[in-house]
N, CA, C, O and CB atoms as a CASP TS submission, in Angstrom:
PFRMAT TS
TARGET T0000
AUTHOR 0000-0000-0000
METHOD Language model
MODEL 1
PARENT N/A
ATOM      1  N   MET     1     115.843 101.191 108.572  1.00  0.00           N
ATOM      2  CA  MET     1     116.000 101.594 107.193  1.00  0.00           C
ATOM      3  C   MET     1     114.908 100.892 106.380  1.00  0.00           C
ATOM      4  O   MET     1     114.804  99.666 106.418  1.00  0.00           O
ATOM      5  CB  MET     1     117.434 101.251 106.656  1.00  0.00           C
ATOM      6  N   PRO     2     114.096 101.655 105.649  1.00  0.00           N
ATOM      7  CA  PRO     2     113.004 101.044 104.887  1.00  0.00           C
ATOM      8  C   PRO     2     113.490 100.265 103.665  1.00  0.00           C
ATOM      9  O   PRO     2     114.557 100.540 103.116  1.00  0.00           O
ATOM     10  CB  PRO     2     112.032 102.111 104.447  1.00  0.00           C
ATOM     11  N   ALA     3     112.698  99.308 103.263  1.00  0.00           N
ATOM     12  CA  ALA     3     112.971  98.530 102.051  1.00  0.00           C
ATOM     13  C   ALA     3     112.022  99.028 100.961  1.00  0.00           C
ATOM     14  O   ALA     3     110.824  99.183 101.196  1.00  0.00           O
ATOM     15  CB  ALA     3     112.794  96.975 102.303  1.00  0.00           C
ATOM     16  N   TYR     4     112.555  99.270  99.793  1.00  0.00           N
ATOM     17  CA  TYR     4     111.757  99.712  98.653  1.00  0.00           C
ATOM     18  C   TYR     4     111.767  98.628  97.590  1.00  0.00           C
ATOM     19  O   TYR     4     112.792  97.990  97.348  1.00  0.00           O
ATOM     20  CB  TYR     4     112.292 101.049  98.079  1.00  0.00           C
ATOM     21  N   GLU     5     110.620  98.424  96.957  1.00  0.00           N
ATOM     22  CA  GLU     5     110.509  97.421  95.899  1.00  0.00           C
ATOM     23  C   GLU     5     110.468  98.129  94.551  1.00  0.00           C
ATOM     24  O   GLU     5     109.794  99.145  94.381  1.00  0.00           O
ATOM     25  CB  GLU     5     109.244  96.531  96.098  1.00  0.00           C
ATOM     26  N   TYR     6     111.199  97.572  93.606  1.00  0.00           N
ATOM     27  CA  TYR     6     111.292  98.137  92.261  1.00  0.00           C
ATOM     28  C   TYR     6     110.926  97.083  91.225  1.00  0.00           C
ATOM     29  O   TYR     6     111.027  95.883  91.480  1.00  0.00           O
ATOM     30  CB  TYR     6     112.708  98.684  91.993  1.00  0.00           C
ATOM     31  N   GLN     7     110.493  97.551  90.040  1.00  0.00           N
ATOM     32  CA  GLN     7     110.240  96.663  88.914  1.00  0.00           C
ATOM     33  C   GLN     7     110.826  97.279  87.656  1.00  0.00           C
ATOM     34  O   GLN     7     110.643  98.465  87.383  1.00  0.00           O
ATOM     35  CB  GLN     7     108.723  96.395  88.743  1.00  0.00           C
ATOM     36  N   CYS     8     111.534  96.451  86.893  1.00  0.00           N
ATOM     37  CA  CYS     8     112.158  96.903  85.654  1.00  0.00           C
ATOM     38  C   CYS     8     111.095  97.059  84.566  1.00  0.00           C
ATOM     39  O   CYS     8     110.230  96.200  84.400  1.00  0.00           O
ATOM     40  CB  CYS     8     113.261  95.912  85.201  1.00  0.00           C
ATOM     41  N   GLU     9     111.172  98.158  83.835  1.00  0.00           N
ATOM     42  CA  GLU     9     110.233  98.399  82.741  1.00  0.00           C
ATOM     43  C   GLU     9     110.604  97.609  81.495  1.00  0.00           C
ATOM     44  O   GLU     9     109.774  97.456  80.598  1.00  0.00           O
ATOM     45  CB  GLU     9     110.178  99.881  82.413  1.00  0.00           C
ATOM     46  N   SER    10     111.841  97.099  81.417  1.00  0.00           N
ATOM     47  CA  SER    10     112.288  96.335  80.246  1.00  0.00           C
ATOM     48  C   SER    10     112.078  94.838  80.412  1.00  0.00           C
ATOM     49  O   SER    10     111.406  94.208  79.595  1.00  0.00           O
ATOM     50  CB  SER    10     113.752  96.610  79.975  1.00  0.00           C
ATOM     51  N   CYS    11     112.652  94.262  81.474  1.00  0.00           N
ATOM     52  CA  CYS    11     112.595  92.802  81.639  1.00  0.00           C
ATOM     53  C   CYS    11     111.594  92.349  82.705  1.00  0.00           C
ATOM     54  O   CYS    11     111.445  91.148  82.930  1.00  0.00           O
ATOM     55  CB  CYS    11     113.966  92.280  81.992  1.00  0.00           C
ATOM     56  N   ALA    12     110.913  93.281  83.358  1.00  0.00           N
ATOM     57  CA  ALA    12     109.898  93.011  84.386  1.00  0.00           C
ATOM     58  C   ALA    12     110.453  92.364  85.651  1.00  0.00           C
ATOM     59  O   ALA    12     109.683  91.872  86.477  1.00  0.00           O
ATOM     60  CB  ALA    12     108.834  92.128  83.816  1.00  0.00           C
ATOM     61  N   ALA    13     111.777  92.357  85.817  1.00  0.00           N
ATOM     62  CA  ALA    13     112.368  91.807  87.041  1.00  0.00           C
ATOM     63  C   ALA    13     111.963  92.674  88.231  1.00  0.00           C
ATOM     64  O   ALA    13     111.902  93.899  88.121  1.00  0.00           O
ATOM     65  CB  ALA    13     113.923  91.725  86.925  1.00  0.00           C
ATOM     66  N   ARG    14     111.685  92.034  89.367  1.00  0.00           N
ATOM     67  CA  ARG    14     111.345  92.751  90.593  1.00  0.00           C
ATOM     68  C   ARG    14     112.462  92.522  91.591  1.00  0.00           C
ATOM     69  O   ARG    14     112.997  91.419  91.702  1.00  0.00           O
ATOM     70  CB  ARG    14     109.967  92.286  91.170  1.00  0.00           C
ATOM     71  N   PHE    15     112.806  93.569  92.313  1.00  0.00           N
ATOM     72  CA  PHE    15     113.840  93.451  93.338  1.00  0.00           C
ATOM     73  C   PHE    15     113.581  94.467  94.444  1.00  0.00           C
ATOM     74  O   PHE    15     112.819  95.418  94.272  1.00  0.00           O
ATOM     75  CB  PHE    15     115.251  93.656  92.727  1.00  0.00           C
ATOM     76  N   GLU    16     114.223  94.245  95.563  1.00  0.00           N
ATOM     77  CA  GLU    16     114.044  95.082  96.737  1.00  0.00           C
ATOM     78  C   GLU    16     115.378  95.665  97.159  1.00  0.00           C
ATOM     79  O   GLU    16     116.411  95.004  97.056  1.00  0.00           O
ATOM     80  CB  GLU    16     113.413  94.285  97.887  1.00  0.00           C
ATOM     81  N   ARG    17     115.360  96.901  97.633  1.00  0.00           N
ATOM     82  CA  ARG    17     116.572  97.552  98.133  1.00  0.00           C
ATOM     83  C   ARG    17     116.269  98.207  99.477  1.00  0.00           C
ATOM     84  O   ARG    17     115.268  98.909  99.620  1.00  0.00           O
ATOM     85  CB  ARG    17     117.106  98.604  97.114  1.00  0.00           C
ATOM     86  N   ARG    18     117.132  97.977 100.453  1.00  0.00           N
ATOM     87  CA  ARG    18     117.032  98.679 101.733  1.00  0.00           C
ATOM     88  C   ARG    18     117.832  99.965 101.572  1.00  0.00           C
ATOM     89  O   ARG    18     119.033  99.933 101.307  1.00  0.00           O
ATOM     90  CB  ARG    18     117.568  97.794 102.949  1.00  0.00           C
ATOM     91  N   GLN    19     117.153 101.092 101.735  1.00  0.00           N
ATOM     92  CA  GLN    19     117.780 102.384 101.516  1.00  0.00           C
ATOM     93  C   GLN    19     117.359 103.369 102.596  1.00  0.00           C
ATOM     94  O   GLN    19     116.278 103.258 103.173  1.00  0.00           O
ATOM     95  CB  GLN    19     117.425 102.926 100.131  1.00  0.00           C
ATOM     96  N   LYS    20     118.226 104.328 102.857  1.00  0.00           N
ATOM     97  CA  LYS    20     117.841 105.437 103.716  1.00  0.00           C
ATOM     98  C   LYS    20     116.814 106.259 102.956  1.00  0.00           C
ATOM     99  O   LYS    20     116.819 106.288 101.726  1.00  0.00           O
ATOM    100  CB  LYS    20     119.081 106.307 104.136  1.00  0.00           C
ATOM    101  N   MET    21     115.938 106.922 103.688  1.00  0.00           N
ATOM    102  CA  MET    21     114.920 107.753 103.042  1.00  0.00           C
ATOM    103  C   MET    21     115.558 108.898 102.271  1.00  0.00           C
ATOM    104  O   MET    21     114.972 109.405 101.315  1.00  0.00           O
ATOM    105  CB  MET    21     113.938 108.303 104.082  1.00  0.00           C
ATOM    106  N   SER    22     116.740 109.306 102.675  1.00  0.00           N
ATOM    107  CA  SER    22     117.425 110.417 102.022  1.00  0.00           C
ATOM    108  C   SER    22     118.176 110.008 100.752  1.00  0.00           C
ATOM    109  O   SER    22     118.613 110.868  99.988  1.00  0.00           O
ATOM    110  CB  SER    22     118.386 111.049 102.987  1.00  0.00           C
ATOM    111  N   GLU    23     118.329 108.693 100.523  1.00  0.00           N
ATOM    112  CA  GLU    23     119.039 108.212  99.332  1.00  0.00           C
ATOM    113  C   GLU    23     118.184 108.376  98.082  1.00  0.00           C
ATOM    114  O   GLU    23     116.956 108.312  98.145  1.00  0.00           O
ATOM    115  CB  GLU    23     119.441 106.740  99.504  1.00  0.00           C
ATOM    116  N   ALA    24     118.833 108.585  96.964  1.00  0.00           N
ATOM    117  CA  ALA    24     118.136 108.680  95.680  1.00  0.00           C
ATOM    118  C   ALA    24     117.562 107.318  95.298  1.00  0.00           C
ATOM    119  O   ALA    24     118.123 106.279  95.645  1.00  0.00           O
ATOM    120  CB  ALA    24     119.089 109.197  94.573  1.00  0.00           C
ATOM    121  N   ALA    25     116.447 107.333  94.584  1.00  0.00           N
ATOM    122  CA  ALA    25     115.819 106.092  94.130  1.00  0.00           C
ATOM    123  C   ALA    25     116.732 105.385  93.123  1.00  0.00           C
ATOM    124  O   ALA    25     117.506 106.023  92.409  1.00  0.00           O
ATOM    125  CB  ALA    25     114.427 106.380  93.496  1.00  0.00           C
ATOM    126  N   VAL    26     116.624 104.054  93.082  1.00  0.00           N
ATOM    127  CA  VAL    26     117.372 103.272  92.107  1.00  0.00           C
ATOM    128  C   VAL    26     116.827 103.612  90.720  1.00  0.00           C
ATOM    129  O   VAL    26     115.615 103.744  90.546  1.00  0.00           O
ATOM    130  CB  VAL    26     117.265 101.730  92.403  1.00  0.00           C
ATOM    131  N   GLU    27     117.701 103.753  89.751  1.00  0.00           N
ATOM    132  CA  GLU    27     117.268 104.144  88.404  1.00  0.00           C
ATOM    133  C   GLU    27     117.421 103.040  87.365  1.00  0.00           C
ATOM    134  O   GLU    27     116.746 103.069  86.336  1.00  0.00           O
ATOM    135  CB  GLU    27     118.043 105.346  87.957  1.00  0.00           C
ATOM    136  N   SER    28     118.309 102.051  87.619  1.00  0.00           N
ATOM    137  CA  SER    28     118.522 101.018  86.608  1.00  0.00           C
ATOM    138  C   SER    28     118.435  99.621  87.215  1.00  0.00           C
ATOM    139  O   SER    28     118.751  99.406  88.386  1.00  0.00           O
ATOM    140  CB  SER    28     119.877 101.211  85.931  1.00  0.00           C
ATOM    141  N   CYS    29     118.005  98.694  86.395  1.00  0.00           N
ATOM    142  CA  CYS    29     117.836  97.294  86.787  1.00  0.00           C
ATOM    143  C   CYS    29     119.204  96.612  86.928  1.00  0.00           C
ATOM    144  O   CYS    29     120.049  96.725  86.040  1.00  0.00           O
ATOM    145  CB  CYS    29     116.960  96.541  85.750  1.00  0.00           C
ATOM    146  N   PRO    30     119.418  95.906  88.045  1.00  0.00           N
ATOM    147  CA  PRO    30     120.693  95.208  88.203  1.00  0.00           C
ATOM    148  C   PRO    30     120.839  94.012  87.255  1.00  0.00           C
ATOM    149  O   PRO    30     121.947  93.515  87.051  1.00  0.00           O
ATOM    150  CB  PRO    30     120.841  94.739  89.633  1.00  0.00           C
ATOM    151  N   LYS    31     119.739  93.558  86.685  1.00  0.00           N
ATOM    152  CA  LYS    31     119.762  92.396  85.796  1.00  0.00           C
ATOM    153  C   LYS    31     120.055  92.791  84.345  1.00  0.00           C
ATOM    154  O   LYS    31     120.905  92.186  83.692  1.00  0.00           O
ATOM    155  CB  LYS    31     118.430  91.654  85.873  1.00  0.00           C
ATOM    156  N   CYS    32     119.335  93.828  83.835  1.00  0.00           N
ATOM    157  CA  CYS    32     119.490  94.182  82.413  1.00  0.00           C
ATOM    158  C   CYS    32     119.910  95.628  82.174  1.00  0.00           C
ATOM    159  O   CYS    32     120.240  95.995  81.046  1.00  0.00           O
ATOM    160  CB  CYS    32     118.202  93.929  81.691  1.00  0.00           C
ATOM    161  N   GLY    33     119.902  96.442  83.206  1.00  0.00           N
ATOM    162  CA  GLY    33     120.281  97.843  83.057  1.00  0.00           C
ATOM    163  C   GLY    33     119.162  98.761  82.610  1.00  0.00           C
ATOM    164  O   GLY    33     119.377  99.958  82.421  1.00  0.00           O
ATOM    165  N   GLY    34     117.948  98.202  82.438  1.00  0.00           N
ATOM    166  CA  GLY    34     116.810  99.006  81.997  1.00  0.00           C
ATOM    167  C   GLY    34     116.295  99.930  83.089  1.00  0.00           C
ATOM    168  O   GLY    34     116.705  99.830  84.246  1.00  0.00           O
ATOM    169  N   ARG    35     115.389 100.834  82.711  1.00  0.00           N
ATOM    170  CA  ARG    35     114.778 101.763  83.680  1.00  0.00           C
ATOM    171  C   ARG    35     113.877 101.002  84.637  1.00  0.00           C
ATOM    172  O   ARG    35     113.226 100.029  84.256  1.00  0.00           O
ATOM    173  CB  ARG    35     113.970 102.869  82.953  1.00  0.00           C
ATOM    174  N   VAL    36     113.845 101.453  85.879  1.00  0.00           N
ATOM    175  CA  VAL    36     112.983 100.827  86.871  1.00  0.00           C
ATOM    176  C   VAL    36     112.025 101.853  87.463  1.00  0.00           C
ATOM    177  O   VAL    36     112.283 103.056  87.439  1.00  0.00           O
ATOM    178  CB  VAL    36     113.822 100.174  87.980  1.00  0.00           C
ATOM    179  N   LYS    37     110.920 101.353  87.991  1.00  0.00           N
ATOM    180  CA  LYS    37     109.993 102.211  88.724  1.00  0.00           C
ATOM    181  C   LYS    37     109.821 101.635  90.119  1.00  0.00           C
ATOM    182  O   LYS    37     109.815 100.420  90.311  1.00  0.00           O
ATOM    183  CB  LYS    37     108.616 102.331  87.989  1.00  0.00           C
ATOM    184  N   ARG    38     109.681 102.533  91.087  1.00  0.00           N
ATOM    185  CA  ARG    38     109.481 102.090  92.467  1.00  0.00           C
ATOM    186  C   ARG    38     108.016 101.756  92.646  1.00  0.00           C
ATOM    187  O   ARG    38     107.143 102.526  92.245  1.00  0.00           O
ATOM    188  CB  ARG    38     109.936 103.176  93.493  1.00  0.00           C
ATOM    189  N   LEU    39     107.744 100.609  93.249  1.00  0.00           N
ATOM    190  CA  LEU    39     106.382 100.150  93.449  1.00  0.00           C
ATOM    191  C   LEU    39     105.860 100.613  94.801  1.00  0.00           C
ATOM    192  O   LEU    39     106.636 100.861  95.724  1.00  0.00           O
ATOM    193  CB  LEU    39     106.306  98.625  93.339  1.00  0.00           C
ATOM    194  N   ILE    40     104.567 100.726  94.909  1.00  0.00           N
ATOM    195  CA  ILE    40     103.937 101.051  96.176  1.00  0.00           C
ATOM    196  C   ILE    40     103.779  99.750  96.942  1.00  0.00           C
ATOM    197  O   ILE    40     103.194  98.791  96.438  1.00  0.00           O
ATOM    198  CB  ILE    40     102.559 101.773  95.975  1.00  0.00           C
ATOM    199  N   SER    41     104.296  99.719  98.151  1.00  0.00           N
ATOM    200  CA  SER    41     104.220  98.489  98.930  1.00  0.00           C
ATOM    201  C   SER    41     103.090  98.567  99.939  1.00  0.00           C
ATOM    202  O   SER    41     102.550  99.637 100.219  1.00  0.00           O
ATOM    203  CB  SER    41     105.547  98.217  99.641  1.00  0.00           C
ATOM    204  N   ALA    42     102.749  97.415 100.473  1.00  0.00           N
ATOM    205  CA  ALA    42     101.691  97.329 101.471  1.00  0.00           C
ATOM    206  C   ALA    42     102.159  97.781 102.834  1.00  0.00           C
ATOM    207  O   ALA    42     101.335  98.021 103.717  1.00  0.00           O
ATOM    208  CB  ALA    42     101.168  95.923 101.557  1.00  0.00           C
ATOM    209  N   GLY    43     103.463  97.906 103.031  1.00  0.00           N
ATOM    210  CA  GLY    43     103.962  98.311 104.329  1.00  0.00           C
ATOM    211  C   GLY    43     104.193  97.132 105.237  1.00  0.00           C
ATOM    212  O   GLY    43     103.964  95.982 104.863  1.00  0.00           O
ATOM    213  N   ALA    44     104.643  97.425 106.416  1.00  0.00           N
ATOM    214  CA  ALA    44     104.987  96.391 107.379  1.00  0.00           C
ATOM    215  C   ALA    44     103.778  96.010 108.209  1.00  0.00           C
ATOM    216  O   ALA    44     102.846  96.798 108.365  1.00  0.00           O
ATOM    217  CB  ALA    44     106.122  96.854 108.282  1.00  0.00           C
ATOM    218  N   GLY    45     103.797  94.824 108.730  1.00  0.00           N
ATOM    219  CA  GLY    45     102.751  94.368 109.624  1.00  0.00           C
ATOM    220  C   GLY    45     103.059  94.794 111.047  1.00  0.00           C
ATOM    221  O   GLY    45     103.967  95.590 111.287  1.00  0.00           O
ATOM    222  N   VAL    46     102.303  94.263 111.975  1.00  0.00           N
ATOM    223  CA  VAL    46     102.496  94.558 113.387  1.00  0.00           C
ATOM    224  C   VAL    46     103.755  93.866 113.871  1.00  0.00           C
ATOM    225  O   VAL    46     103.962  92.681 113.607  1.00  0.00           O
ATOM    226  CB  VAL    46     101.273  94.118 114.222  1.00  0.00           C
ATOM    227  N   ILE    47     104.584  94.595 114.569  1.00  0.00           N
ATOM    228  CA  ILE    47     105.810  94.029 115.121  1.00  0.00           C
ATOM    229  C   ILE    47     105.673  93.997 116.632  1.00  0.00           C
ATOM    230  O   ILE    47     105.460  95.032 117.264  1.00  0.00           O
ATOM    231  CB  ILE    47     107.069  94.849 114.685  1.00  0.00           C
ATOM    232  N   SER    48     105.792  92.835 117.202  1.00  0.00           N
ATOM    233  CA  SER    48     105.687  92.660 118.642  1.00  0.00           C
ATOM    234  C   SER    48     107.075  92.448 119.205  1.00  0.00           C
ATOM    235  O   SER    48     107.833  91.622 118.698  1.00  0.00           O
ATOM    236  CB  SER    48     104.756  91.476 119.000  1.00  0.00           C
ATOM    237  N   LYS    49     107.416  93.185 120.250  1.00  0.00           N
ATOM    238  CA  LYS    49     108.734  93.044 120.864  1.00  0.00           C
ATOM    239  C   LYS    49     108.602  92.195 122.118  1.00  0.00           C
ATOM    240  O   LYS    49     108.117  92.658 123.151  1.00  0.00           O
ATOM    241  CB  LYS    49     109.353  94.434 121.198  1.00  0.00           C
ATOM    242  N   GLY    50     109.040  90.950 122.013  1.00  0.00           N
ATOM    243  CA  GLY    50     109.044  90.058 123.164  1.00  0.00           C
ATOM    244  C   GLY    50     107.689  89.480 123.491  1.00  0.00           C
ATOM    245  O   GLY    50     106.654  90.014 123.093  1.00  0.00           O
ATOM    246  N   GLY    51     107.709  88.389 124.216  1.00  0.00           N
ATOM    247  CA  GLY    51     106.481  87.739 124.659  1.00  0.00           C
ATOM    248  C   GLY    51     105.719  87.104 123.521  1.00  0.00           C
ATOM    249  O   GLY    51     106.080  87.241 122.352  1.00  0.00           O
ATOM    250  N   SER    52     104.669  86.415 123.878  1.00  0.00           N
ATOM    251  CA  SER    52     103.836  85.796 122.852  1.00  0.00           C
ATOM    252  C   SER    52     102.691  86.733 122.531  1.00  0.00           C
ATOM    253  O   SER    52     102.294  87.556 123.356  1.00  0.00           O
ATOM    254  CB  SER    52     103.305  84.407 123.311  1.00  0.00           C
ATOM    255  N   TYR    53     102.177  86.603 121.351  1.00  0.00           N
ATOM    256  CA  TYR    53     101.108  87.473 120.880  1.00  0.00           C
ATOM    257  C   TYR    53      99.896  86.627 120.573  1.00  0.00           C
ATOM    258  O   TYR    53      99.869  85.900 119.580  1.00  0.00           O
ATOM    259  CB  TYR    53     101.545  88.283 119.637  1.00  0.00           C
ATOM    260  N   ALA    54      98.888  86.723 121.427  1.00  0.00           N
ATOM    261  CA  ALA    54      97.670  85.949 121.223  1.00  0.00           C
ATOM    262  C   ALA    54      96.800  86.665 120.201  1.00  0.00           C
ATOM    263  O   ALA    54      96.815  87.892 120.110  1.00  0.00           O
ATOM    264  CB  ALA    54      96.902  85.743 122.561  1.00  0.00           C
ATOM    265  N   SER    55      96.051  85.901 119.444  1.00  0.00           N
ATOM    266  CA  SER    55      95.186  86.535 118.463  1.00  0.00           C
ATOM    267  C   SER    55      94.046  87.254 119.167  1.00  0.00           C
ATOM    268  O   SER    55      93.532  86.785 120.183  1.00  0.00           O
ATOM    269  CB  SER    55      94.640  85.500 117.466  1.00  0.00           C
ATOM    270  N   ALA    56      93.665  88.381 118.622  1.00  0.00           N
ATOM    271  CA  ALA    56      92.602  89.188 119.205  1.00  0.00           C
ATOM    272  C   ALA    56      91.257  88.547 118.912  1.00  0.00           C
ATOM    273  O   ALA    56      91.073  87.966 117.842  1.00  0.00           O
ATOM    274  CB  ALA    56      92.646  90.632 118.665  1.00  0.00           C
ATOM    275  N   PRO    57      90.314  88.639 119.840  1.00  0.00           N
ATOM    276  CA  PRO    57      88.990  88.086 119.584  1.00  0.00           C
ATOM    277  C   PRO    57      88.299  88.873 118.482  1.00  0.00           C
ATOM    278  O   PRO    57      88.630  90.031 118.230  1.00  0.00           O
ATOM    279  CB  PRO    57      88.138  88.093 120.863  1.00  0.00           C
ATOM    280  N   SER    58      87.350  88.242 117.837  1.00  0.00           N
ATOM    281  CA  SER    58      86.633  88.947 116.779  1.00  0.00           C
ATOM    282  C   SER    58      85.760  90.033 117.393  1.00  0.00           C
ATOM    283  O   SER    58      85.501  90.030 118.596  1.00  0.00           O
ATOM    284  CB  SER    58      85.776  87.966 115.941  1.00  0.00           C
ATOM    285  N   ALA    59      85.316  90.947 116.567  1.00  0.00           N
ATOM    286  CA  ALA    59      84.527  92.078 117.037  1.00  0.00           C
ATOM    287  C   ALA    59      83.347  91.615 117.864  1.00  0.00           C
ATOM    288  O   ALA    59      82.616  90.707 117.469  1.00  0.00           O
ATOM    289  CB  ALA    59      84.045  92.913 115.865  1.00  0.00           C
ATOM    290  N   CYS    60      83.167  92.238 119.005  1.00  0.00           N
ATOM    291  CA  CYS    60      82.024  92.038 119.893  1.00  0.00           C
ATOM    292  C   CYS    60      81.917  90.632 120.470  1.00  0.00           C
ATOM    293  O   CYS    60      80.827  90.224 120.871  1.00  0.00           O
ATOM    294  CB  CYS    60      80.771  92.355 119.162  1.00  0.00           C
ATOM    295  N   GLU    61      82.984  89.896 120.524  1.00  0.00           N
ATOM    296  CA  GLU    61      82.972  88.547 121.066  1.00  0.00           C
ATOM    297  C   GLU    61      82.830  88.592 122.580  1.00  0.00           C
ATOM    298  O   GLU    61      83.610  89.263 123.256  1.00  0.00           O
ATOM    299  CB  GLU    61      84.246  87.792 120.668  1.00  0.00           C
ATOM    300  N   GLY    62      81.860  87.899 123.109  1.00  0.00           N
ATOM    301  CA  GLY    62      81.671  87.807 124.548  1.00  0.00           C
ATOM    302  C   GLY    62      81.275  89.124 125.200  1.00  0.00           C
ATOM    303  O   GLY    62      81.525  89.305 126.392  1.00  0.00           O
ATOM    304  N   GLY    63      80.666  90.050 124.462  1.00  0.00           N
ATOM    305  CA  GLY    63      80.209  91.311 125.019  1.00  0.00           C
ATOM    306  C   GLY    63      81.281  92.379 125.110  1.00  0.00           C
ATOM    307  O   GLY    63      80.966  93.551 125.313  1.00  0.00           O
ATOM    308  N   ALA    64      82.544  91.997 124.964  1.00  0.00           N
ATOM    309  CA  ALA    64      83.625  92.986 124.986  1.00  0.00           C
ATOM    310  C   ALA    64      83.994  93.302 123.552  1.00  0.00           C
ATOM    311  O   ALA    64      84.364  92.411 122.788  1.00  0.00           O
ATOM    312  CB  ALA    64      84.870  92.469 125.787  1.00  0.00           C
ATOM    313  N   CYS    65      83.895  94.549 123.191  1.00  0.00           N
ATOM    314  CA  CYS    65      84.121  94.928 121.817  1.00  0.00           C
ATOM    315  C   CYS    65      85.573  94.759 121.410  1.00  0.00           C
ATOM    316  O   CYS    65      86.471  95.336 122.023  1.00  0.00           O
ATOM    317  CB  CYS    65      83.690  96.343 121.598  1.00  0.00           C
ATOM    318  N   CYS    66      85.795  93.979 120.390  1.00  0.00           N
ATOM    319  CA  CYS    66      87.112  93.818 119.785  1.00  0.00           C
ATOM    320  C   CYS    66      88.193  93.498 120.815  1.00  0.00           C
ATOM    321  O   CYS    66      89.370  93.779 120.591  1.00  0.00           O
ATOM    322  CB  CYS    66      87.486  95.072 119.029  1.00  0.00           C
ATOM    323  N   GLY    67      87.797  92.913 121.937  1.00  0.00           N
ATOM    324  CA  GLY    67      88.758  92.554 122.971  1.00  0.00           C
ATOM    325  C   GLY    67      89.268  93.743 123.753  1.00  0.00           C
ATOM    326  O   GLY    67      90.300  93.638 124.416  1.00  0.00           O
ATOM    327  N   GLN    68      88.573  94.885 123.698  1.00  0.00           N
ATOM    328  CA  GLN    68      89.029  96.088 124.367  1.00  0.00           C
ATOM    329  C   GLN    68      88.398  96.299 125.736  1.00  0.00           C
ATOM    330  O   GLN    68      88.692  97.290 126.403  1.00  0.00           O
ATOM    331  CB  GLN    68      88.753  97.267 123.509  1.00  0.00           C
ATOM    332  N   GLY    69      87.545  95.392 126.158  1.00  0.00           N
ATOM    333  CA  GLY    69      86.960  95.497 127.487  1.00  0.00           C
ATOM    334  C   GLY    69      85.865  96.536 127.611  1.00  0.00           C
ATOM    335  O   GLY    69      85.549  96.943 128.729  1.00  0.00           O
ATOM    336  N   MET    70      85.273  96.984 126.518  1.00  0.00           N
ATOM    337  CA  MET    70      84.151  97.925 126.571  1.00  0.00           C
ATOM    338  C   MET    70      83.048  97.393 125.683  1.00  0.00           C
ATOM    339  O   MET    70      83.302  96.633 124.749  1.00  0.00           O
ATOM    340  CB  MET    70      84.580  99.361 126.130  1.00  0.00           C
ATOM    341  N   SER    71      81.829  97.793 125.974  1.00  0.00           N
ATOM    342  CA  SER    71      80.719  97.266 125.184  1.00  0.00           C
ATOM    343  C   SER    71      80.616  98.016 123.855  1.00  0.00           C
ATOM    344  O   SER    71      80.997  99.182 123.747  1.00  0.00           O
ATOM    345  CB  SER    71      79.392  97.373 125.971  1.00  0.00           C
ATOM    346  N   CYS    72      80.097  97.322 122.857  1.00  0.00           N
ATOM    347  CA  CYS    72      79.986  97.906 121.522  1.00  0.00           C
ATOM    348  C   CYS    72      79.042  99.094 121.501  1.00  0.00           C
ATOM    349  O   CYS    72      79.231 100.019 120.712  1.00  0.00           O
ATOM    350  CB  CYS    72      79.515  96.862 120.530  1.00  0.00           C
ATOM    351  N   ASP    73      78.034  99.082 122.353  1.00  0.00           N
ATOM    352  CA  ASP    73      77.071 100.179 122.324  1.00  0.00           C
ATOM    353  C   ASP    73      77.571 101.425 123.047  1.00  0.00           C
ATOM    354  O   ASP    73      76.844 102.415 123.131  1.00  0.00           O
ATOM    355  CB  ASP    73      75.769  99.732 122.936  1.00  0.00           C
ATOM    356  N   SER    74      78.798 101.401 123.572  1.00  0.00           N
ATOM    357  CA  SER    74      79.337 102.583 124.234  1.00  0.00           C
ATOM    358  C   SER    74      79.706 103.650 123.217  1.00  0.00           C
ATOM    359  O   SER    74      79.819 104.824 123.571  1.00  0.00           O
ATOM    360  CB  SER    74      80.555 102.216 125.080  1.00  0.00           C
ATOM    361  N   GLY    75      79.897 103.262 121.944  1.00  0.00           N
ATOM    362  CA  GLY    75      80.248 104.205 120.905  1.00  0.00           C
ATOM    363  C   GLY    75      81.708 104.629 120.926  1.00  0.00           C
ATOM    364  O   GLY    75      82.126 105.450 120.109  1.00  0.00           O
ATOM    365  N   MET    76      82.492 104.077 121.854  1.00  0.00           N
ATOM    366  CA  MET    76      83.871 104.481 121.979  1.00  0.00           C
ATOM    367  C   MET    76      84.855 103.458 121.390  1.00  0.00           C
ATOM    368  O   MET    76      86.052 103.730 121.297  1.00  0.00           O
ATOM    369  CB  MET    76      84.186 104.718 123.422  1.00  0.00           C
ATOM    370  N   CYS    77      84.358 102.306 121.000  1.00  0.00           N
ATOM    371  CA  CYS    77      85.256 101.260 120.548  1.00  0.00           C
ATOM    372  C   CYS    77      85.647 101.407 119.092  1.00  0.00           C
ATOM    373  O   CYS    77      86.742 100.991 118.713  1.00  0.00           O
ATOM    374  CB  CYS    77      84.628  99.928 120.762  1.00  0.00           C
ATOM    375  N   GLY    78      84.795 101.981 118.267  1.00  0.00           N
ATOM    376  CA  GLY    78      85.130 102.207 116.871  1.00  0.00           C
ATOM    377  C   GLY    78      84.840 101.041 115.949  1.00  0.00           C
ATOM    378  O   GLY    78      85.210 101.095 114.776  1.00  0.00           O
ATOM    379  N   CYS    79      84.198  99.996 116.424  1.00  0.00           N
ATOM    380  CA  CYS    79      83.942  98.851 115.553  1.00  0.00           C
ATOM    381  C   CYS    79      82.724  99.045 114.684  1.00  0.00           C
ATOM    382  O   CYS    79      82.534  98.308 113.716  1.00  0.00           O
ATOM    383  CB  CYS    79      83.776  97.606 116.370  1.00  0.00           C
ATOM    384  N   GLY    80      81.899 100.015 115.002  1.00  0.00           N
ATOM    385  CA  GLY    80      80.718 100.305 114.182  1.00  0.00           C
ATOM    386  C   GLY    80      79.495  99.501 114.568  1.00  0.00           C
ATOM    387  O   GLY    80      78.477  99.584 113.881  1.00  0.00           O
ATOM    388  N   ASN    81      79.553  98.724 115.639  1.00  0.00           N
ATOM    389  CA  ASN    81      78.377  97.937 116.070  1.00  0.00           C
ATOM    390  C   ASN    81      77.632  98.630 117.165  1.00  0.00           C
ATOM    391  O   ASN    81      76.623  98.116 117.646  1.00  0.00           O
ATOM    392  CB  ASN    81      78.788  96.552 116.539  1.00  0.00           C
TER
END
């Protein structure tokens, strides 16, 4: 279930609500009752299920592009080098 962030147009309070996508947007501030607007969020980061997650090498480190095991000049890696 996604979380949506809102901001009150009256008191500027910010709050978050976990809602189904099919639910109507929140219309009033729980603090003052004023109108609220839904904010655009940055979204979720990478979620790893189990195990440890090592940081990826920087682009083209050690001849392997972006840690993908192919050379940058192959044109298939997408790093732009």
